N, C-alpha and C positions, 0 to 999 in steps of 0.2 A: 231579384228580377230587375229592379230599377237600375242597378249597375250594369246588367247585361244590355238593357235598352239604351242606356247612356253610351256604353261602348259601341253598340251597333250604330247608333246615330252618329257618333263621332267617326266611327269606321266608314260609314257611308259618305259622310262629309269629306273625309280625307281621301277616300277612294275616288271621289268625284273629281278631284283636282290633279290627277296624275298627269294630264296634259290639258292645256287650254286649247280649245278649238278655235279656229279662225272664223270670225263672222264675216258676212258679206262686207266687202270693202266700202267704206264710207266715201262719198264723193262730195266735193265742194263745188259750188257754182261761183265762179270768179268773173266779176264784171270789170272790164278794163275801162279806163277813162274815155276811150273812144266808143263806149257803149257796147262793145263786143262782149259776148258772154261765152264762157267755156266751162265744161264739166271736167274737173281734174281732181287729183288727190295730191295734197301737199306732202311732199317728201322731206323737205328741208328748208330752213330759213337761216341765212347768215349774211351779215353785213348789208342789210337792206335788199337782199335778193331772195325771192321765193323760188325754190326748185319744185316743179310739179310734174306729175305724170298725167298726161292728157292723151288717153287712148293708146297707151303703150309707148308714147313718145315723151322724152324728158325735155321740159321747157324751162328756161330761166326767165323769171319775170321780176324786174325791179319794182319795189313797192310804190314808186311814184307813178307807175303805169296802171296800178290797180285802184279802181274806185271802191269796190266792196268785195267781200268774201262771205258767202252764205253757206253755212254748214248744214248738210242734210243727212238724215239717217236712212238706213235701208228700210224698205217697206216691211210691215209686220208679216210674219210667217204664219200660215194656217195651222201648223202643228202646235202653236202657242195661243190659239184664238180663245180658248176657254181654260179655266183652271184644271178641269178634268183631262183635257188633251195634254196639257203640260205634264201632269202627273203620270199619264199613260206613257208619255215619251220617257220620262224619268225612270219609271218602272222597267220599261223595255231596255233602256240603257244599262240599268243595274243588272238585269238578267244576262244581257249579252256582254257585260263588262266593257261597254263602249264609253270610255271616259270622255271622249270628245263631245258626244251627245249629252252625257251626264252633266258636265260642267256648263254646257249651254243652257241647261234648264234653270240655272241660278241667275238672279239679278246681277247685273254688271258690277255693282259696287261690292258684291261679296266674292266675286271670282278671284280677285287678287289675294284676299284674306285666305281663301281656300288653298291657293297655290303656295302661300307661305307655310300653311299648316302641313301640306303634303311634303314639303321639304324636310320636315322633321320625322317622317316615317320611313321605315325600311321596306324593301320588297317583300320580305317575310311577313311583316305586319299587314301589308295590303293583301297578300294571299290569304292570311288567316281571316281577315274581315270578309273577303269574298266567299270563303268556305262557310262562314257563319251565316251568310245570306242564303246559301243553298237550302232549298226546301221551305223558304219563308214565303207566305202568301200575303200580299198587300192588296187591300180592297177599300175603295171609297165608300163610306157609309152615308155621308151627307156633305153638302157644300153650302156655303153662304158667301155672297158677294155684297160688299158694302163700299160703294164708290170704286176706288182704285185698289182696294184690298179684298182678298178672299181668304177663306179658311175652309180647308177640307178636313173632315174627320176621317182618319184612316185607321183601319183595323189591320194589325200585324198578327199573323198566326203562324206558329211553327210548332208542329207536334201538338201537345196539350196546352202550350202557352198561347194565350190570346191577350192582346193589348190594344187599346185604342188611344190615338194621339192626334193632336191638331197639327196640320201642315199649313203654313201661311204662305201666301203668294201676293205679289204686287204687280200692278199693271205698269209695264215699262215699254214705251214706244209702241203701244198697241198689242204687246205680248204679255201673257201672264207668266211671271217668273217666280221661282222659289226663293224664299228667304230662310236663313238658318234659324 
């Protein structure tokens, strides 16, 4: 049973990374030496010139004209406001085989690792993992939040097999995200 659970976890882990979903675009606040501020996304930097996208328009800014650049993150999303909501989104993405939503449930630092792992699996292996998931019930039994970390006790039931495991989450930019 432990091997089945390990394979299932690895399978879900690998399935989650079939494609990386695009998050809301980050914007930078660029303050020019003349005190003008602009919201833009840095596209490229070469030979002392920043190329930025400012509202759909490409602008080239020499670094001498830039006083400061402040990097901002997108606002936290409601669907990740609690560990339980994140797990519900994860569970829904598993059932619907929505890999974009699934990968988005993980902390950013793990998304790249997951993508690399997926590169080593075949379509056949991913289909097998998805079929193993069919008929599996996942239920939150308890939750505990300690600062920026949370643990959910999840019960996995399939047929007569019942198992309880801990799922760990971390608070990242105001959103609760899964960690492997």
